[in-house]
N, C-alpha and C positions, 0 to 999 in steps of 0.2 A: 326365692330373691324377693318377695312382698313383706313377706318377713323383717328381710335385711334394710328396707326402704322403711318400714314403721318404725322397725327398733331406732334407726339412724335419727328419722324424723322426729321420734320422740325426746333425742336429746336437745339439750341449749348450745345453737347453731353457733354462738361463740366459742362451745368446747369442740365441737365435732368437725371444726373447719379442717383439721388436718388427722383426724380419727377416720373420717367419712368419706371413703373413696370408691368408686366400686370400677373396674373397668376389664371391660368385655371386648377381644379381638377375634372379629368375625369376618370372612373372607374381605383381609386385607384394610379394615375398617377399626378403630379406636374407640372404644367410649369410656368417659370419664364422668364419674357423676359427682356433683357439688352442690353445696347448702348456698342457698341467696343469701347476700347481704355481706358477702365473703369481703374482707378489707384491699386493698391494691398492696401488691406485692405477694400473695401469700401462694403455697404450692396449690399447684392444681394438677399434674402429671408428669412424672418421666418419662416423655417421649422418647428419647434417644433408648431410652433401655427397653421400653414397649413395641420399639419398631424394629430393636435389634440392629441399631445402628450406632457407631461411633460420634462417640463428640465430635471429632476431628473432621467426619463426612458433614457435619450439620455445615462448621463454619467456611469448609471449602464449599460444599455447595451453594453458599448464600441461601441458607435456607430462612424460609418466611411463610405466615401465612396468609392464607386470600381467604376472606371472611365477607361476607355478602354486607354492602353496606346498613341494610336495615339492624342489621345485629349490633353497630357499631365496632368498637375496638376493646371490648369484655376481654378479652386475655389477651397475653403477648407471648412470646417465642425469647426466652433466653441463651443463646447460642453457645455460651459460652459451658453452661451445666447441662444443656439438652433439655427444659423444664420448661413447662407453659405455666404462667403464674398469670395473677387476677391482677389487670389493667384498671377497672376502674370497679366502680359498686354494680352488683347485678339485683334488678328487681323482677322478682319472678312474675307476681305481680302485672309488670308494665311487659314483659316481654312478652307473656303467652296469657294473661288474663286467668279464663278459665280450664284453660286447653291443660290436661292431664295425660301423658309425662310430658315436661315443660323442656324440650332442648333445643340447640342450636347445632348446624354443622358447619366445618369447614375444613379447608385442606392446607397441607403442609406440601410447599412445592421444594425442589432441590433441583441445583440444575451441576452441569458438567458429571454426569452424566441428568438426563429431565427424569424425576421419579415424583411421583403424586400420591400421597398419600390423606385418607378423608379419616376425618375424626370428629364423632358425634358427643358434645358436651352435653348433658341432662343436668338440669338446674332443679336440687330438692328443695320445697318449701320448706319454712322454717316459720314460728306461729308468730308473726310481728304483727299481725292486724287482728282487732279485738272484733267482735259483730256490732255493727252499726245499724240504725234505723235509719228511714227516708226522713221523718220528720221527727221533730222533737215531743210531738205528742198527738195522740189519735183521739179525734172527736166521735163518737157515737150517739145518733139520736134512736133510742129505741121506744117503741110504744108499750105502751105499762099493758095493752091487750096481748102483747108478743107471746104466746103460748109458752111454757118449760119447754126443753129441748131443740129452742130454735138455734142456729149456728151464726155466728158472724166472724166474717172471715178479717184476719191481722193484717196491717201490714208486716211482709215479712223483712227481718235483719239482712242485711250483704254482709259477709265475711268474705273479700279477696283469696282469704287462702284457700289452699285445696286439701282433698285428705282427711284425717284426724285434726288436722288444723284448722279445719271448714268450719263453718256454725252446726253442731251438736242436736240440741236442745233449745226448747220455751221452758219457762216459767210463770206463774202469773202466782201475784200473791193472793196470798188467802182470802176472801170475802163469801158475804152470805148467799151472791144471788150467782155469779159465775163460776164456770171452771172450764180449763185447758184444755184443747184436744189437738193432738199433734200427725202433721199426714206426711208423706214423703212423696213426692212427684216421681215419674219415669227417669225423669235424670239427675234422681239421686239429692236433687234441692229439697229440704225441707220447709215448711209454710205453719202457720197454728192459725186454729181457728178457737173461735170462745162460743160457749153452749150456756145459753141459760138454764141454770138449773132450779130457779122458783121463781114466783110470779113477781113482777114488780107492782109496786104503787106510787103512781106519782105523788100522792097525796101526803105519802106518808117520807118519803123523800124522792126528789124529785132529780138528783145528782149523783153520780157516783164516780169515785178517783181509784184506778186501780195501776199497778205496777204489773208491766210485763219485761223480763227480764230473757234475753238472748245468749247462749255461753257454744263455745267450740269447744274441742278436743283435745289443745296443745298441753303441752307443758312449761310453762305456766299456765293454768287455763286461765281465757280473759272471757269477757263477758260485756255486753251492752244495753241499757234498758230505755222504754219510752212509757212514758204516761198516757194511761188510756183516759179519757174525761167521755162519761155515759149522762145523755141528757133524757132524762126518762119523758116520752109524748104520751100523748093521745092515743087512742086505741085506732089502729090504721093495720088489719088482719091479716095484709096478702103479701106478699114479696114477687118485684118480678123476677121470672125468670125467661135466660134467654134460648132461641127458638133449637138452637144446638150447643150442646157442651163443648165441641171444639171444631173451630173454624180454621179452615185452608185456602191459601191462595200463594198464586205463584207470578211474579213479576219479571222482565229482564231488566237488568241494570243498567240501561241506557234508557229508560223511559223518564220522560220529563216530568218534572215535579210540577205537581195541580192534578196527577191523574189519580184516579178511583180504584183502590186496589181492592176495598170489598165493601160488603153491607152486614150490618148486623143489626140483629131486632132481638125485642124481650117484651113479654106480654105481664100486666100487673091484672089480675082479676078482681083488682078493686074498683068500681065506678068514679066517675068526675072525677074531682083535685087530687084524691090517692092513689089515682090510678095514670097519673101522668106520669112519665120513666125518661128519666136522662141517663148520658152514656159517658164513661170516662175509662183513662188507662190508669191503671194502679200499678205498683210497685217498682213503678220509675224511680230512680234517684233522680237528686237534684242536680245534678252536673249530667242528665244524663243529654245523649245527642240523638235520639230517637229520630228518624226521619219522616216519622209517621205524624198524624192528628186524626182526631176521629170529633165528628161534629154529636155535640153534645144531644141532639134534637131528632137527626134523621138515621145516624149512627152508621153511618158514610168513612170511609178510609181511606182520607188521601193520602198522598208521596208529597213529603215538603221541602224535603231535602236530596241531595246526593247520595245516591248508591252503589257499594262496588264490591261483585263479589268477591274480589280476593281481600277486602276487607271482613267483610262480615257475609257468610253464605246464606245464613238466614236468619231472621227476628221472629223471639217468640214474644206476646204483648199479652197481659190481664187483662180482662174488659170487666166493665162493673157495671151495670143496671140499677139506680137507683129513684125509688119514688117520692114524692114529696116529703113524704114524714122520714124518711133514712132508711127505707128497706130497701134492704140490696141483691142483687141474685150476681152473678158468676158467671165467668168462661173464659174460652183463653183462643187466641188468634195466632196462627202460625202463616210466616210468609218465607216461603222460598223465593230465595234471589237465582235465576239462572243466567249463567255464564256469554257474555258475546266476547267475539274477539276483539275486544277494545285497547287491546296493549301490545305493542310493538315490541318484536325481542331487541334484549340492551346487550352490545358487544361492549366487553372488556378486555383489555390487554392484559391477564393476568402475569405472563413474564413475558418482556421483548426488549432487546437493546436496540435494534435501530441500524445492525450492523454484521453483514459475513464476511468472512473472507471468501476472495475469488475461488481458491482452492479448496472449500468445504465439499466433501463429497456426497453423494446424490443421499437424500435420505437425512441432511442434517435439519434438528431442529431448528427453527426460526423463531417461534414463538408457541406461547401458549396461548390459547383462547377460552374466555368463558364466555357463553352465550347463554341468556336467564329471557327468560318470559312468563308474565306472573300469571297469563291465561291458565287454566286447565282444561286435560283431556285433551283432543288435537288442538285444540288451540293455543295450549302449551307447547308443543312440538316441533322443534325449528331446526330446521338444515342451514347448515353453513356452507356457500361455496366460492370461490373465486373466479378471476377470468381464465380461461383455459389454454389463453395464448401465454402465459407464464409460465415459466424454468419453476413450479412450485405446486404443491396439491396441498389438498385438508386431509387429516386423520381424523377419526372419532377418536375421544380419552375418555376420560372416565367423566360421566354423571353430569352434561352440560359443557364439557370440556372438549375442546379439538386443539390439535397442533398443527401448525403450518409447520411443512419439511420440503426441503428442495427436491426436484424430479431427477435436476439435469446437470450439467458441472457449469459452471458461472464462471464468465470472463471478461474480466471487467473493463480492459482496453475496447470490447464490441458494446459493453452498457455498462457504466456505473452505479446506477440509480434506477429503482424499480418503486414505480405508485402502484402499491398492492391494496384493489377494492375488496372488504369482506363485505358480503352482503346473506344476509339472515332473515329466513324468510318459516313463516309457520306455515301449518297447515289448515290454519281455520279458513272460513268462506266469508267473505272474502278475506287471500290469505295479506296478510299484514308482514312489511319487510324494513328494514334497516339498513344502510351502508354505513362503513367505516373504513376511509383510506389511510392506510399508514405508508410511509417513506422507506423504505429500505436501500442502504447503500452499503455499496460491494469495497468491501478494501482490499487495496492493494497489495500483492507480492510482488517479489522480483522473477517473473517469469518472461521479461524479455530483452534480450540483450541490445545495447544499441548497436546500431544501423547506421553505417556511412552512406552519403548518398551518392558517392561513386563507389566504384570499387580499386579505380588506380587514378590519383590525381597528378596531373600535370603543371609544372611549371619550368620557367625560365628564369635567368639570371645572367647579368652580361657579368665576366669573368672582371678581375680587382673591382670587387665590388669591396664597401665600406662595409667592416663589421658588425654585423646587428640590423642591420636591414632585414625587411620584411619580405618575404619570401609568396607565402599565401595561407589562406586560413580555411581552415578545413572543419568540417561539422556532420556530427552525427547526431541522430535521433532515437530517442527513447519514449515509447508508445506508456510507458509505466507511471506512477506518481509520487510525488513527495522525491524522498532520499533517494528511490529505485530508481527513478528519471534522471538525478544529478551525474552529471557527464564529467570525468577526466581524461585527459589526454597526454598520452606518453610517448615516448621512445622506446623502440624497442629494442635491442643490445644488438650492436653490429659492427662490423668495422669498415673503414674507406681507408684504405693505404695502410691499413697496422692497425690503426686508430681508433678508438669507438667513436660509433655515430654521434655521440655526445660532445665529442668535443669539437665538430663542425654544426652543428646544430642543435638548437633548444624548441620548445612548445611552451606554450601559454598551457598549464593543463584546466585553466578555466574556460578559456576562449578556442582555445585549438590553433593560434598562430604560430608559425613557424617561421623562426629568424635564424640566418646563419651568424655562425660566430667566428668566423674566419675569412680573408679575401680570398677567395676561389682562382684557380689556375687552368685554364682550359686546356694547357699544353701538360699538364699532369693529369689531371681527370677532365672527363668531359660529360661525363652523365655519372650522377648520383641516385641511389635506390634507399628510398627514407621506408623504414617501417614504422608505421604508428598503432598506437594500439588505444582505443576509447572504452574504459571501464565505468560502470555503475555504481552509485554508493549503495547498493542494495548488500546484502548479507544473505548467503555468499556472493560478492559481486560476479558478474557477468559482461565478459569481454568480446570486443572483436575487433579486426586488424584490417588496413587497408594500405597502402602502400602511394606513396609521392615520388614518382620521379622526376628528378631535377636535372633541366638540360642547363649544360654552363656556353653561352655566348663568346665567341672567339671579340677580341677586340686587338686591334692591333699595335699590340704591346712587345714585338720581338723584330730589330732589322733584319735582313737580308745576311746570313751568313757565308764567305766566300770560301769553299772548298779547295777549290783549284782556282789560279796557281798557288800554293802555299807560300806565303808571306812570310821570312824569316828574316833574321834580325841580324846575324851576321854574312849572311852569304847572298846571293845574285844569282834569280834563276829568270834565265832567260831563254828564248825559241828563237830557233834557229830557221832565217828564212834564202834560201838559198839567191842566189842575182839572175841566178833562170827560172827562178818565179814565175808565172803566167798569172795572170787577171783572177781571181776569186780563190786563190790558193788558200787551202786555211791554215794558218798559222798557230794555232791553237783556239782553246775555248774556254770560256770563263765558265768553271760551274758554282752554283751559288744554291742554298735553300733556305726557305721561314718556315721557321716551325706555326707560325699561326696558319688557318686552316682558310678554305673558301676564298675572296677573292684577295685578301689579307696574304695569302702564299702565292698571287700572282707575280711573276718579276718580268722584269724587262732594262733590257740591259743599253746602257749609252756611253758613248766615249766622248768623256769629258775635256783631256787632254791628249794631247796627244804632237810629238816631233816632228810629223808629216802628215797633218790631217787626208790629204789627197791620196797617201799611199796606202791608209788602211779604213776599214770601217766594222761594227759591231754590229752582229744580229741582234734585232732587236727581241725577238722571244727567245735565241735558242743561245746567246754570248757567244757566238760565233765569230773570230776573228777573223776575218780574211781581206787579202788584199784587192784592191780596186782599179788598180793600171798596174801594166807591167814595169817590175825590178829596172832599174835603170843602172849603173856604174855612178851615176853621181847621189845616188841614194847612200844617205849615211849611213856606216853602219850600224853604231848605238841608236836605236828607238825606243824611245820611252813613252806607252801609254796607259793614259790614266782611267779606266774604266767605271762606272757607275753603276751600282744595282737596285733599284725600286721596287718597291712593292708595292699592290695598287689599293693599301688600306687609306682610312681618312681618319688624322693626317697620314699619309704616306712617310712610310720609313725607306733609307737606303746606307748602303756601304759601297764604299769604294778599294781598288786596287789597283796597284800599279804592275803594267805586265811589262818587260824588259823584252825587246828582240833585236837580234842579233841580223845585218844583213850582210851574210859572209857566206862563202863558200867553203872556207878550212877554219879550223880551228887556232891557228896559231893568230889569224888574222882579228876574233875575238877576243884574245886572250889581250893584246895588245891597246882594246880598246876599252874591257871591261877591267882593268888591273888600276885602272889611275882614278878611283876614288879618294879624295881624301879622308884622313886620318882623324879622329875626334880627337881632339886639343885637350879636353880633361881626360881622356885615357893617357897624353901621353905627359902629361902634367905629373900624374899621380902612377906612372909605372913601377916607379923606383920601391913604392909602399904596396904594388900588387905584385912583385916579383918576389919582395919578402916573404910574403903572406904565403904566398905560392910555394916557395922553397920550404915553410914548415907544414905545411900541411901536405904540399908532396912527396914528403919525408917521412912523414904519418900512414900516408896511404901506401908509398913505395912497398912498408916493412908488412901491412896488413896484407895486401895483395900478394906479396910473395908468398904467406902463408896460404890461404887461400889458392892460387895457384896448382902449389905444390898438391895440395889435399884434392883437388879438381883432378889431376892429371892420375894421383894415385887411384882414383874412385873410378875416372873411366879405363884405367889397364883393367879394372878389376873383372868390371863388366863386359870389356871386350873378351876377355878371357871368358867369361862364363856363355857368352853370345856365340864364342868357339866353337864352344862345347857341347852345344845345343841345339837342338833342331827344329827350333820356333821361328816363324817366319818374318822379315825385316821389312817391316811398313814405313818407306818413307814419308817424311817430313816436307810439305811445300808450304812456303805461306801463302797467306793468303792475298789475292791480288784485289783490288779495286774494280766494283763495275756499279752499272746505271741498276740501280736497283729500283727507286725513288720514282726514275724516269721523270730526273730532272735535267736531263741530257749531258750527263758525266760523261767525262772521254772512256772509251771502249779499250783503251789501249794502255800498256804499263809501258813505261820509262824509266830504267835503273839502272843508277849511275854508282863510279865509284871512285871517289879521288886518292890518291897517294901521295903526301908531301912530307917533307922533310924540315924539321924543325932547325936548321942552317942551311937552308940554300931557297931560294926563292925562285926553284924550278918544281915544280908537281907532274906526277904522270897520273893521268885521267883515264879512266876505263869506264867504258859506258855498253847500254845494251841497246838495242835498235829493234822499233817496233814499227812494222810498215814504214811511212816515210817522216814520222815526225820524232824531232831531235830535241830533248831538253838537256840544258846549261848550268850546271851548278857552279857558283864561282866564288870563292872568297876574297873580296875586295883588296885585301891587304896582302895577299901573296901574286907572284908573278912568275912565268917559267911558259915553258912550251905543253902543249898536249897531245897525245899522240890518238890516235881515232881510232877505236878496232871496228873493223867492219863486219866482222862475223859475229853470229850470236853464239857458236861455238868455240871460239875465242873465252868467251866469260863462263861458259858451262864449264870448262876445261880446270876452271881452279878450285882448288881442292878447298878452299872454304868459302868458296863464293855464296853469300845469302841471297842472289837473284835468281827470281823465278821469271822465265818467257814463257810467253803466250803465243 
């Protein structure tokens, strides 16, 4: 591996950009190696191929790189190709200084499902810096009495490159007095010393100019030079010597500026002026930000700036002691910086959308969290926690990464938003912590059906309402949100009197207001059951149903209807009252009904007109007509009563009926009175027209009826023959009798009459059936004649074709 790196480093970085790439995959990590100073857009590595991922997965998983802020965005991910490419120029010296190897780490994050991969990119050094000396000229003052073999420490050249590209050797321009010696420190750095090879003679030559050259090992080789100016002084034959060849000190990173860190000292065996020693820091670059200073006379080293263990954990300072004649002694001071817990953890949301669906199962990843602490050791070890009352928990992931996952099922209708406070605490003493609050919104799904405030609604409307009248407004609620809570109302298909409910009623889909499309009739339908459906706007939609019961209130919109006595256009109905009738004799009963209900159907009967008001009265509640005095011979045979029937509605409605009463003991007496009705004049005037028309119609009907009668006779004869030869029982048919089924006071008896008349005679025979003591007479006023009263019911039943039924 090392031979491969050296070989790659020896190539020109402009040529080796596409040739040098070292990839290692160990324990789920990918490592790439690239040279520094690559141009933007150049290829770093095929991450899709190296991770065994499809490019489509990178796109669908919204792959992105997570890089610490201190490394900027040196590289970016091309999702479409699955390549990592250079985003900006990388300066290895700026990034890592002398640190080797130089690398930075990043993570690639994939979502749906969440995946995390660690990537390390190593930056290979290229020889882009030449060795440089801190000063343009080195001035040395050397006593002429300096013995040969004396060594003079020279300022070292600095080369920010590393490895073979760093400083490799020094060379000194040939001269008669000095030779160069090179040395290597334990850390691998090189420095040069100049040794006096032959004695100096100030009287011969007081100054010497030398050229020191520093070269590196890169290709092409780079170098730097400095001029050495030597001034020959008079004799001073002892150099200062430090009490220790190496000084060490340790200091906490939070000490205040001005604190004395260490004290150094050197001795010079010379006496007097030649024995005075001054102290200096050497080998410091002009732009060096060394946070220490040394007192030139006392040797105290003080802190002058801020120190930070996370920036630089130690400092190595070269010391120099010089006497007044320029004779120097050298030593070194190493200052170790001790870490204190002065950095709070930093919480970063690496992946967080801020929303989660309420139907997410437990274990769903909500966020990927990065927690960094710049401290070291236990001071940099961090624990991340959240409030235990929340339905979430923290799971440790890869290297300072945590995932926030759901621990329970969520319900937006109970809680739609969570304020989650993340607390990161390190293990330092005292412990430092940081908090970060994130807001998580629970998004809605359509998991709640609309709910009506009532399972059954009841309302009333008066019949004969105007079409389009509003009946009531129903309302349903849905605890969901947005479109899932938008409710529409519909009528459920059902039938009312054989017609769809939508032909009677309509509902506003937005407001739930129900209107009646027709005018309703209480007498037809008294109650309507309307089924209503509420449907939300979710996908799929959810529904709920309710029932609206509409009660139709009655209006007094129907007059009473007289059932008895029956009013006929051509015949007169007369009730017979014998002259021997006593007071309270029941003449007849007016029977009427009202199809309305309640008090609108309460009927009362009044006698409006009468031939003799002193003879009859009408029962107010039952409509019975009775005599109020004894009938006398002086009372007229023909009595005409007008009875008015009224309901109890507001306003009330009424109907009238005319009751003809015959006060007589025999039918001939009755006929003489009821046959003198005047004929209609218009009927007589048009008699000829009607006769001609009737003749034509009768002729046609006669022929038709003749055919029908013959067919019926033949059919009945065949049926009688079949029944005669069969053993089936014969069930007689009895016509229905009228009864008081509604409880309104209808007559309890049946009256049957049969009138037989001839077309050319004014005399007719009348047969009737009698029930109890009541008698009904039906007469045609246009005919006259005698009537024979049938006294027994048996005579009526003896007729072969009689349609009457006697009870």
